[in-house]
Every structure is written in C-alpha cells, then in structure tokens.
C-alpha positions in Angstrom: -14.4 -8.6 -35.6 -17.7 -8.2 -37.6 -19.4 -6.8 -34.4 -16.7 -4.1 -34.1 -17.0 -3.2 -37.8 -20.8 -3.0 -37.5 -20.5 -0.9 -34.4 -18.0 1.4 -36.1 -20.4 1.9 -39.1 -23.2 2.6 -36.7 -21.1 5.3 -34.9 -20.2 6.9 -38.3 -23.8 6.9 -39.5 -24.9 8.4 -36.1 -22.3 11.1 -36.3 -23.3 12.0 -39.8 -27.0 12.2 -38.8 -26.1 14.7 -36.0 -23.8 16.7 -38.2 -26.3 17.0 -41.0 -29.1 17.9 -38.6 -27.0 20.5 -36.9 -26.0 22.1 -40.2 -29.5 22.3 -41.6 -31.4 25.5 -41.3 -34.4 25.4 -39.0 -36.0 28.5 -40.4 -39.8 28.4 -40.4 -39.8 29.9 -43.9 -36.6 30.4 -45.9 -37.9 33.8 -47.1 -38.9 35.1 -43.6 -36.7 37.4 -41.5 -35.5 36.7 -38.0 -38.4 38.6 -36.4 -41.0 36.5 -38.2 -39.2 33.3 -37.4 -39.1 34.2 -33.7 -42.8 35.0 -33.8 -43.6 31.7 -35.4 -41.5 29.8 -32.7 -43.2 31.8 -29.9 -46.7 31.0 -31.4 -45.7 27.3 -31.6 -44.6 27.4 -28.0 -47.9 28.9 -26.8 -49.9 26.4 -28.8 -47.8 23.5 -27.5 -48.3 24.6 -23.9 -52.1 24.9 -24.4 -52.2 21.4 -25.9 -50.1 20.0 -23.0 -52.4 21.7 -20.4 -55.5 20.3 -22.2 -54.1 16.8 -22.3 -52.5 16.9 -18.8 -54.0 19.7 -16.6 -51.7 19.0 -13.7 -48.7 20.1 -15.9 -49.9 23.7 -15.8 -48.9 24.2 -12.1 -45.6 22.4 -12.7 -44.6 24.6 -15.6 -46.0 27.8 -14.1 -44.0 27.3 -10.9 -40.8 26.2 -12.7 -37.9 28.7 -13.1 -38.0 28.2 -16.8 -39.2 26.0 -19.6 -38.4 25.3 -23.3 -40.6 24.2 -26.2 -39.3 22.6 -29.4 -40.8 21.6 -32.7 -39.0 18.4 -33.8 -38.9 16.0 -36.7 -37.7 12.5 -35.8 -36.7 9.5 -38.0 -36.1 6.0 -36.7 -34.4 3.7 -39.3 -33.8 0.2 -37.9 -31.0 1.0 -35.4 -30.3 4.7 -36.1 -32.3 7.6 -34.7 -32.0 11.2 -35.9 -34.0 14.2 -34.9 -33.8 18.0 -35.6 -35.9 21.0 -34.9 -36.1 24.5 -33.4 -37.5 26.1 -30.2 -37.3 28.6 -27.5 -36.0 28.5 -23.9 -37.8 30.9 -21.5 -36.2 32.0 -18.3 -39.0 33.3 -16.1 -37.0 35.4 -13.6 -35.5 37.7 -16.4 -38.1 37.0 -19.1 -35.2 36.2 -21.4 -36.0 34.1 -24.5 -33.2 32.1 -26.1 -34.0 30.7 -29.6 -32.3 27.3 -30.2 -31.8 24.5 -32.7 -32.0 20.8 -31.7 -30.2 17.8 -33.1 -30.4 14.3 -31.7 -28.6 11.1 -32.5 -29.2 7.7 -30.9 -29.6 4.0 -31.4 -32.1 1.3 -30.7 -34.5 -0.8 -32.6 -37.3 0.9 -34.4 -38.8 2.3 -37.6 -41.0 5.4 -38.3 -41.2 9.1 -38.7 -42.8 11.6 -36.3 -43.3 15.3 -35.9 -43.2 16.2 -32.2 -43.8 19.0 -29.8 -41.2 18.7 -26.9 -41.7 20.6 -23.7 -39.1 20.9 -20.9 -39.8 22.1 -17.4 -36.6 23.1 -15.5 -36.7 22.5 -11.8 -33.8 24.8 -11.0 -31.8 27.8 -12.4 -28.8 25.4 -12.6 -30.7 23.1 -14.9 -31.4 26.1 -17.2 -27.7 27.1 -17.2 -26.6 23.6 -18.0 -29.1 23.4 -20.8 -27.5 26.3 -22.6 -23.9 25.9 -21.4 -22.1 29.2 -21.9 -24.9 30.6 -24.1 -23.8 28.4 -27.0 -24.8 24.7 -26.6 -26.6 22.5 -24.2 -27.6 18.9 -24.1 -29.7 16.2 -22.6 -29.3 12.5 -22.5 -32.5 10.6 -22.6 -34.3 7.5 -23.4 -37.6 7.3 -25.3 -40.2 4.7 -26.2 -42.9 5.1 -29.0 -45.6 2.7 -30.0 -47.7 4.2 -32.8 -48.4 7.8 -31.9 -48.1 7.3 -28.1 -44.7 8.1 -26.8 -42.7 8.8 -23.6 -39.4 10.4 -23.0 -37.3 10.4 -19.8 -34.4 12.8 -19.3 -31.7 11.3 -17.1 -31.3 14.7 -15.4 -33.6 14.7 -12.3 -34.0 18.5 -12.5 -35.6 18.4 -16.0 -39.1 17.1 -16.7 -39.8 16.3 -20.4 -43.1 16.0 -22.2 -43.8 15.0 -25.8 -46.8 15.4 -27.9 -47.0 13.6 -31.3 -48.1 16.0 -34.0 -47.9 13.6 -37.0 -46.6 10.2 -38.0 -46.1 7.0 -36.1 -43.2 4.9 -35.0 -42.4 1.7 -33.2 -39.1 2.2 -31.4 -37.2 2.0 -28.1 -34.0 4.0 -28.1 -31.5 6.1 -26.2 -29.3 8.9 -27.3 -28.1 12.4 -26.8 -29.5 15.7 -28.0 -27.6 18.8 -28.6 -29.5 22.1 -28.1 -27.7 24.9 -29.9 -28.3 28.6 -29.4 -29.3 29.9 -32.8 -27.0 32.9 -33.6 -29.3 34.0 -36.4 -32.3 34.4 -34.1 -30.7 35.8 -30.9 
C-alpha cells in the first residue's frame, strides 16, 4: 500500500513539474520583442552547432545531410527521483527553410541529484521524424533515457530516426533517468 502511495505522489509531482515548465515563459529577455527572441534563439543554435562540430567533427556531415535539425537551450533539475527540464529552441526544415520556434518541457524519474544547463541538438533522419516531432504544428515529443556523471552526459532517443546530442553548458549532476519531453510550438514566436 505504501508503494502505491509513494508512486502516486511521484506521479503528481512529475505532472506538476511538467505543467509548471510548460507554463513558464521561455523568453530570452522579458523586455525583448518576438524578433529579438527569435534572433537570440537562432544565434544560440549556430553557436551550439559550431561547438558540436568542434567536439565531434563527424557530426557535421550527419547534420548537413539530414532533412532537418533542432537545437534547444535547456535547464535541467534532478532531485532524488524527480527530473524536470525546460527550455526553448528552433526546428529547421532544410527542404523548405522553415524555422519553427518551440518550447520544451521534460518530466521523468530515476535516481540522481544536480542542476545543468544544456545545449540539445537533434538530427532528424527523415521527413516523417520531423512531422512527428511537431505533430500538427502544435506539439511533439520524444521519449528518451539519459545518463549524467558530473558534466559528461549522454542521451538516447528511443526513435531510431532521431539522433540526439547534448553539450553541458553549466552545472553538474549524477543521475540515470528516463522520461518524456514535450516540444511545444511557441505561438508567440511563430
């Protein structure tokens, strides 16, 4: 009975983390307008790709040949068995050149503790994977597992048509978790 109660509490806390992350503004600067926010997100995306290529030169060919990619700026908190993450980013469809600005919110579970600011980069291996990522132009998602020890981390999407890379910007964590992330099209920036 106590296990069921603990699990129920964990589910409630996880739902609250996702709800609060999804409701929070991801504006770069509360005083900036939408154009300035898009420019800041685009600048972050270029810097993130440059850093990824510097750290892993073989990723350049993979991302340049992919039908699309996405780059997110994320903040992640691991508190014992609860994981929460939020951020903002852009999805780029190469065929059309379309840029879709998005918010991200993650909830998960698994042992760990820490706080990190991350750059997350997705390479989509098909047009279908891009369409799934932004289902109906409103919301997409990804189910993944991640492991972090200090500032070194790895994330694996369970979708074989999506390759994920993470670069730790700040912070450290010791954790092993799984969870789901919602990627929401930002109506204020599109």
